[in-house]
C-alpha positions in Angstrom: 0.0 0.0 0.0 1.7 3.2 -1.2 2.1 6.2 1.0 1.2 9.7 -0.1 3.8 12.4 0.3 1.4 14.7 2.1 1.1 14.5 5.8 -2.2 12.8 6.9 -3.1 12.6 10.6 -6.3 11.5 12.3 -8.2 12.1 15.5 -10.1 8.9 16.3 -12.2 9.3 19.4 -14.6 6.6 20.8 -18.1 8.0 21.1 -18.7 6.6 24.6 -19.0 9.8 26.6 -18.1 13.5 26.8 -14.9 14.7 25.1 -12.4 15.4 27.8 -9.3 17.6 28.2 -6.8 14.8 27.2 -8.7 14.0 24.0 -9.1 17.6 23.1 -5.3 18.1 23.5 -4.8 15.1 21.2 -7.1 16.5 18.6 -5.4 19.9 18.8 -1.9 18.6 18.4 -3.0 16.5 15.4 -4.7 19.5 13.9 -1.7 21.8 14.5 0.7 19.3 12.9 -1.6 18.9 9.9 -1.9 22.7 9.4 1.8 23.4 10.1 2.8 20.8 7.5 0.0 21.8 5.1 -1.3 18.3 5.5 -4.8 16.8 6.1 -6.6 16.3 9.3 -9.0 13.3 9.3 -11.8 12.8 11.9 -12.6 9.1 12.4 -15.1 7.8 14.8 -13.8 4.6 16.5 -17.1 3.1 17.5 -16.2 -0.6 17.6 -17.7 -0.7 21.2 -21.3 -0.6 20.0 -22.8 -1.2 23.4 -21.3 2.0 24.8 -21.3 4.2 21.7 -24.1 6.6 20.9 -25.0 9.1 18.2 -25.4 11.7 20.9 -21.7 11.3 21.8 -20.8 11.6 18.1 -22.8 14.9 17.8 -21.0 16.1 21.0 -17.6 15.4 19.4 -18.6 17.4 16.3 -19.9 20.2 18.4 -16.9 20.6 20.7 -14.3 20.4 17.9 -16.3 23.0 15.9 -16.4 25.2 19.0 -12.7 25.0 19.3 -12.3 25.8 15.6 -10.6 22.5 14.7 -11.9 21.9 11.2 -11.4 18.5 9.6 -10.7 17.8 5.9 -12.3 14.3 5.9 -14.8 12.8 8.3 -18.2 11.1 8.8 -20.1 14.4 8.0 -18.0 15.7 5.1 -16.9 12.4 3.5 -13.6 11.9 1.7 -11.8 9.5 -0.6 -11.1 6.9 2.1 -14.4 6.5 3.8 -16.5 5.4 5.5 -15.2 7.3 8.6 -17.1 5.4 11.2 -15.7 2.0 12.2 -19.2 0.6 12.6 -19.6 1.0 8.8 -16.4 -0.9 8.0 -17.3 -4.3 9.6 -17.2 -6.2 6.3 -13.7 -4.9 5.5 -12.4 -6.0 8.9 -13.9 -9.5 8.6 -12.5 -9.8 5.1 -8.9 -8.8 6.0 -9.0 -10.9 9.2 -10.0 -13.9 7.1 -7.1 -13.2 4.8 -4.7 -13.2 7.8 -6.2 -16.5 8.9 -5.7 -18.1 5.5 -2.1 -16.7 5.4 -1.2 -18.3 8.7 -0.7 -15.0 10.5 -3.8 -15.7 12.6 -5.7 -18.7 13.9 -9.2 -19.6 15.3 -9.6 -19.5 19.1 -12.5 -21.5 20.6 -11.8 -20.5 24.2 -14.9 -19.3 26.0 -14.9 -16.4 28.5 -15.1 -19.0 31.3 -12.1 -20.9 30.0 -10.1 -17.7 29.6 -10.9 -16.6 33.2 -9.8 -20.0 34.6 -6.6 -19.7 32.5 -5.9 -16.3 34.0 -6.7 -17.4 37.6 -4.4 -20.4 37.3 -1.5 -18.3 36.0 -2.0 -15.9 38.8 -2.0 -18.6 41.5 1.1 -20.1 40.0 2.9 -16.8 39.8 3.1 -16.9 36.0 2.4 -13.9 33.6 -1.4 -13.6 33.2 -1.8 -14.0 29.5 -3.4 -16.3 26.9 -1.4 -19.5 26.8 -1.8 -20.1 23.0 -3.6 -23.5 23.4 -5.8 -23.0 20.3 -2.7 -22.1 18.2 -1.6 -25.7 18.7 -4.8 -27.3 17.6 -4.6 -29.9 14.8 -6.1 -28.3 11.6 -8.5 -31.3 11.3 -9.7 -30.7 14.8 -10.2 -27.0 14.0 -12.2 -27.8 10.8 -14.3 -30.3 12.7 -15.3 -27.7 15.4 -16.1 -25.1 12.8 -18.2 -27.6 10.9 -20.1 -28.3 14.1 -21.0 -24.6 14.4 -18.7 -23.8 17.3 -18.1 -20.1 17.7 -14.5 -18.9 17.4 -12.6 -15.7 17.7 -9.6 -14.9 15.5 -6.3 -14.4 17.2 -3.1 -12.9 15.8 -0.2 -15.3 15.9 2.6 -13.2 17.5 6.0 -14.3 16.2 8.4 -15.5 18.9 12.0 -14.3 19.5 11.6 -10.9 17.9 12.2 -7.4 19.0 9.9 -4.7 17.7 11.6 -1.2 17.5 9.3 1.8 17.3 11.0 5.2 16.7 8.7 7.5 18.4 9.0 11.2 17.5 8.5 12.2 21.2 9.8 9.3 23.2 12.6 8.2 21.0 13.4 4.6 20.3 11.1 2.2 22.1 11.8 -1.5 22.0 9.3 -4.4 22.7 10.1 -8.1 23.0 7.4 -10.2 21.4 7.9 -12.7 24.3 5.9 -10.3 26.4 3.0 -10.0 23.9 0.3 -12.6 24.0 -1.6 -13.8 20.9 -4.2 -11.1 20.8 -7.8 -11.2 19.4 -8.4 -9.3 16.2 -11.9 -10.4 15.5 -14.3 -11.4 18.3 -16.5 -14.5 18.1 -19.4 -12.3 17.3 -17.6 -11.0 14.2 -16.7 -7.6 15.5 -13.2 -6.2 15.2 -11.1 -5.2 18.2 -9.7 -1.8 18.8 -6.1 -3.0 18.0 -7.1 -4.5 14.6 -9.6 -2.0 13.4 -7.4 1.0 14.3 -4.3 -0.5 12.6 -6.3 -1.5 9.4 -8.0 1.9 9.2 -4.7 3.8 9.5 -3.4 1.8 6.5 -6.6 2.1 4.5 -6.9 5.9 5.1 -3.2 6.5 4.3 -2.4 7.9 7.7 1.2 9.0 7.8 1.5 10.0 11.5 -0.3 8.6 14.5 -0.3 11.2 17.3 -2.0 10.0 20.4 -1.7 9.7 24.2 1.1 7.7 25.8 -1.5 5.5 27.4 -1.8 3.8 24.0 2.0 3.2 23.7 1.6 -0.4 24.9 -0.8 -1.1 22.0 1.8 0.1 19.4 3.8 -3.1 19.0 0.7 -5.1 18.3 -0.5 -2.6 15.8 2.9 -2.7 14.1 2.6 -6.4 13.7 -0.8 -6.0 12.1 0.5 -3.3 9.8 3.2 -5.7 8.6 0.9 -8.7 8.3 -1.5 -6.6 6.2 1.4 -5.7 3.8 1.5 -2.0 4.7 4.2 0.3 6.0 4.0 1.5 9.6 3.0 5.2 10.2 5.2 7.4 12.3 4.2 7.4 15.9 4.2 10.2 18.4 2.9 9.5 21.9 1.9 12.6 23.9 2.7 12.9 27.6 0.1 12.4 30.2 -1.9 15.3 31.6 -1.7 15.3 35.4 -3.4 17.2 38.2 -1.7 19.2 40.9 -0.9 16.0 42.8 1.0 14.8 39.7 -1.4 11.8 39.2 -3.2 11.4 35.9 -5.9 14.0 35.4 -9.3 12.5 36.3 -12.7 13.5 37.8 -11.2 13.7 41.3 -9.3 16.8 40.1 -12.6 18.4 39.0 -14.6 18.3 35.8 -12.4 17.2 32.9 -15.1 17.5 30.2 -14.6 20.1 27.6 -18.3 20.8 27.7 -18.0 21.9 31.3 -15.3 24.5 30.4 -17.5 25.8 27.5 -20.5 26.0 29.8 -18.5 27.8 32.5 -17.6 30.6 30.1 -14.0 29.7 29.0 -13.3 31.1 25.5 -12.4 28.7 22.8 -9.4 30.9 22.0 -8.0 30.5 25.5 -8.7 26.8 25.7 -6.8 26.2 22.4 -4.0 28.4 23.6 -3.8 26.6 27.0 -4.1 23.1 25.6 -1.2 23.8 23.2 0.9 24.5 26.3 0.2 21.1 27.9 3.4 19.4 26.8 4.7 21.9 24.2 6.1 25.4 24.2 7.6 27.6 21.5 11.3 28.4 21.6 10.7 32.0 22.3 8.7 31.2 25.4 5.6 33.1 24.2 2.5 32.3 26.3 -0.3 34.1 24.5 -0.5 32.9 20.9 -3.1 33.2 18.3 -4.2 30.1 16.4 -2.2 31.3 13.4 0.9 31.7 15.5 0.4 28.3 17.0 0.2 26.8 13.6 3.4 28.6 12.5 5.4 27.7 15.6 4.2 24.2 16.4 6.9 21.5 16.2 6.1 17.9 17.1 9.7 17.2 17.9 9.6 19.9 20.6 6.8 18.1 22.5 8.0 16.9 25.9 7.7 13.3 27.1 7.3 14.5 30.7 3.8 14.7 32.2 2.0 18.1 31.7 0.3 19.6 34.7 -3.2 21.0 34.3 -3.4 24.3 36.2 -6.9 25.7 36.4 -5.6 29.0 37.7 -3.3 29.4 34.7 -6.2 28.7 32.4 -8.3 31.3 34.2 -5.5 33.8 33.8 -5.3 33.1 30.1 -9.0 33.3 29.8 -9.1 36.7 31.5 -6.5 37.9 29.0 -8.7 36.8 26.1 -11.8 38.2 27.6 -10.1 41.6 28.0 -8.9 41.5 24.4 -12.4 41.1 22.9 -14.6 44.0 22.1 -17.5 44.7 24.5 -20.1 43.8 21.8 -18.5 40.4 21.3 -18.4 39.8 25.1 -22.1 41.0 25.3 -23.1 38.6 22.5 -21.4 35.6 24.2 -22.8 36.6 27.6 -26.4 36.5 26.5 -26.9 32.7 27.1 -25.6 32.9 30.7 -27.9 35.8 31.6 -30.9 34.3 29.8 -30.4 30.9 31.6 -31.0 32.8 34.8 -34.1 34.6 33.5 -32.3 38.0 33.7 -32.7 38.8 30.0 -34.4 37.3 26.9 -32.6 35.4 24.2 -32.3 37.3 21.9 -32.4 40.4 24.2 -34.8 43.2 23.7 -33.4 46.5 22.5 -33.4 47.9 26.0 -31.7 44.8 27.4 -29.0 44.9 24.7 -28.4 48.5 25.4 -28.0 47.8 29.1 -25.7 44.8 28.5 -23.4 46.9 26.3 -23.2 49.4 29.2 -22.5 46.7 31.8 -19.8 44.7 30.0 -17.0 47.4 30.3 -17.6 47.5 34.0 -17.0 43.8 34.6 -14.8 42.7 31.7 -11.5 43.1 33.5 -12.9 41.2 36.6 -14.0 38.1 34.8 -11.9 34.9 34.6 -14.9 33.1 33.1 -17.7 34.5 31.1 -20.3 32.8 33.3 -19.2 35.1 36.1 -21.2 38.0 34.6 -24.2 36.6 36.4 -22.5 36.8 39.8 -20.9 40.1 39.1 -23.6 41.9 37.3 -26.8 40.0 37.7 -28.2 42.6 40.0 -28.1 45.1 37.1 -30.6 43.1 35.1 -33.0 41.6 37.7 -33.8 41.5 41.4 -31.0 41.6 43.9 -30.7 39.4 47.1 -28.7 40.2 50.2 -25.9 37.9 51.1 -26.3 37.7 54.9 -22.5 37.3 55.6 -21.7 40.4 53.5 -24.5 42.4 55.1 -23.3 41.7 58.6 -19.7 42.7 57.8 -20.8 46.0 56.3 -23.8 47.0 58.4 -22.3 46.2 61.7 -20.6 49.6 61.7 -22.4 51.9 64.1 -22.7 54.6 61.5 -23.9 52.4 58.6 -27.7 53.0 58.9 -27.4 56.7 59.4 -25.0 57.0 56.4 -27.2 55.0 54.2 -30.2 57.2 55.0 -28.2 60.3 54.2 -27.1 58.9 50.9 -30.6 58.0 49.9 -31.8 61.5 50.6 -29.0 63.0 48.5 -29.6 60.6 45.6 -33.4 61.3 45.7 -32.7 65.0 45.2 -29.9 64.7 42.5 -30.9 66.7 39.4 -28.9 64.8 36.7 -28.6 61.0 37.2 -25.1 60.4 35.8 -22.2 58.5 37.3 -20.1 61.6 37.7 -22.8 63.5 39.5 -23.6 60.5 41.7 -19.9 60.2 42.7 -19.6 63.9 43.6 -22.7 63.8 45.7 -21.8 60.6 47.6 -18.2 61.7 48.3 -19.6 64.9 49.8 -21.8 62.9 52.1 -18.9 60.7 53.2 -16.7 63.7 53.8 -19.4 65.4 55.9 -19.8 62.2 58.0 -16.0 61.9 58.4 -15.9 58.4 57.0 -13.3 57.2 54.5 -14.8 56.6 51.0 -13.5 53.0 51.0 -15.8 52.2 54.0 -18.5 54.7 53.3 -19.7 53.2 50.0 -20.0 49.7 51.5 -23.6 50.1 52.9 -24.8 51.6 49.6 -23.2 48.9 47.5 -24.8 46.1 49.5 -28.1 47.9 49.5 -28.3 47.9 45.7 -26.5 44.7 44.8 -26.7 42.5 47.9 -22.9 42.0 47.9 -19.8 43.7 49.3 -17.9 43.6 46.0 -18.9 44.2 42.5 -18.5 46.4 39.4 -17.8 50.1 39.8 -20.5 51.6 42.1 -21.3 54.9 40.5 -21.6 53.5 37.0 -23.7 50.7 38.4 -26.1 53.2 40.0 -26.4 55.1 36.8 -27.3 51.9 34.9 -29.9 50.8 37.5 -31.7 54.1 37.4 -32.9 56.4 40.2 -36.2 54.6 40.9 -34.6 51.1 41.3 -31.8 52.5 43.4 -34.1 54.3 45.8 -36.4 51.3 46.0 -33.6 48.9 46.9 -32.0 51.3 49.4 -35.4 51.8 51.0 -35.9 48.1 51.3 -32.4 47.7 52.8 -33.2 50.4 55.4 -36.4 48.6 56.3 -34.5 45.3 56.8 -31.9 47.1 58.9 -34.4 48.7 61.1 -36.3 45.4 61.6 -33.3 43.0 62.0 -30.1 45.0 62.4 -26.8 43.7 61.1 -27.4 40.0 61.8 -29.9 38.5 59.3 -29.1 34.9 60.1 -29.7 32.3 57.4 -31.8 32.8 54.3 -32.0 35.0 51.2 -33.3 38.6 51.6 -34.8 40.2 48.4 -34.1 43.9 48.0 -37.2 44.5 45.9 -40.1 42.6 44.2 -39.1 40.9 40.9 -39.1 43.5 38.1 -39.0 43.0 34.3 -35.4 42.6 33.1 -33.9 45.9 32.0 -36.4 48.1 33.7 -35.3 51.4 35.2 
């Protein structure tokens, strides 16, 4: 089977769940290498595990890759010259080629049932021997094999691993890797039900699809010598392998759910930008020579070098990702941020989707106030939700602010000043409130605390004066009045529970 001169790589996820960080990093590195070398990026769905595979998971893969901006040149949805691109649609090809290997003597029929195999493993374990298939069906007399087939006995097809051989894999990342076939058992390539195994289907597809480079996680390194044997038996040349380092958590153990949510869908839902995710994933195991941290997709393509990928584990640092995401959020224009923020606010019932004209106007005014403070786009709800809908007092924040002996009196004075203010602008509001604080002899840093919690329910938030202008005089005076009523009735200690600052109002009202 001839090889094309053009680079061809593939991302071959199993559609058995949500696409996770490690898989996304693998997809990205394949995509970057293809684009850097002006090659082709193939998307293949490895759904040999039909019991666990689902169309919903396939749609999720398409969705997440598209969100990241990783376009593919060939795949189940776009077709291509080497399809089909779902393994479940290639079953006849697998059976045909496995039968050819059987006839050529590179494989043999295995009649061992699951119960027999389990007993074999248990015995080996008790006797202290390697737990592996003992090759008993490889020794069967051909006439006995034919008789059992004639009798309708089900059989798998096992690959006959050659003895006394060393397989050498020259991995781009890990260097020269050597494997002794004495440690490799005769492995199943076609199950008794006629379905192909991951080892066989993947190896066959890489040849059939003219894949030149197999870039995948190092957890699959142990499968490589078996796939090399299949490549050789099928008469094809072996692709170049590159096994990416593990991604680990802060405790240096492989990244898993115990470190938090590892699904890419979670990061998208939490408000991480696809630009920052791509940038950060590229740093998990690779870095450009110049040490640049913030790189556009075009710069990543230009600088990416597979030979510079480290073989050492890459640590996933959520704080670093948030820092990078904050950078990207600050670099986007307010209207882009506003557009991307709509689903988060709409999910909380704070605005409509799409927003009304008044809601959109307010959102454009709010974004510049919170943009620099957000590490995740979803935080706009926490930071600025009070500017779109009703506000609720956080009892802990209330107590820390309203415990000052002057808090209630100051809040009343500020309400009186705001009620009489002629022009409701942030500048006029600031001048008036600073004057009140000066007259009371209270430092502004402390003096504005009661007013902030009276309108937002929290101690911290976006710039106060601009927030008051956006809320409008009526809403501000209503909330401050409610806060004073609560203070007079309960003091600084509200105890547990949520305390609304006003009745629910239509989103965006003034």
